[in-house]
NUFI-994753 format. One record per residue (C-alpha): z, y, x. Coordinates in steps of 0.25 Angstrom, whole numbers, padded with zeros to 4 digits, always signed. Each point is the difference from the previous one (the first is absolute). Layout:
BEGIN
ZYX/...
***
This chain:
BEGIN
+0461+0388+0355/-0005-0013+0007/+0008-0010+0007/+0010+0004+0010/+0009-0011+0006/+0012+0000+0010/-0004-0007+0013/+0013+0001+0007/+0011+0011+0001/-0010+0010+0007/-0014-0004-0005/-0007+0001-0013/-0013-0005-0004/-0009+0006-0011/-0014-0002-0005/-0001+0014-0006/-0010+0008+0008/+0004+0014-0005/+0015-0003+0003/-0003-0005+0014/-0008+0013+0003/+0012+0008-0005/+0009-0008+0009/-0009+0003+0012/-0001+0015-0004/+0016+0000+0000/+0000-0006+0014/+0004-0014-0003/-0006-0010+0010/-0010-0011-0004/+0005-0012+0006/-0012-0009-0004/-0009-0004-0011/+0000-0013-0006/-0011-0008-0006/+0003-0013-0008/-0013-0005-0007/-0006+0012-0006/+0014+0007-0002/+0002+0012+0010/+0013+0007+0003/+0006+0010+0009/+0014-0002+0007/+0008+0013+0004/+0012+0002+0008/+0009+0005-0012/+0013-0004-0006/-0001-0005-0014/+0010+0010-0006/-0008+0011+0006/-0013-0006-0005/+0005+0001-0014/+0003+0014+0002/-0014+0003+0005/-0006-0007-0011/+0006+0010-0010/-0004+0011+0009/-0014-0005+0001/-0002-0002-0015/+0005+0015-0002/-0008+0005+0011/-0013+0008+0000/-0006-0010+0010/-0001-0010-0012/-0007+0010-0008/-0010+0002+0012/-0002-0015+0001/-0003-0001-0015/-0010+0011+0001/-0007-0006+0012/-0001-0013-0007/-0006+0007-0013/-0010+0008+0009/-0004-0013+0007/-0003-0007-0013/-0010+0012-0003/-0008-0004+0013/
***
């Protein structure tokens, strides 16, 4: 999993596109996107302890399988 950091008690930042999409699907609001040099990240309104729980849920989800298959199919184009 890509970098996820704690912004404050209720915000996390992540550069993981798949995890960001998963959070949006689960209804967590995107606060903003950051761009520092060529590094992009997404900031969500989400408590850090809940983020850790959701990371495990995401890793074990069918969504991750879908995302991986999508990337594999894209490589075939």
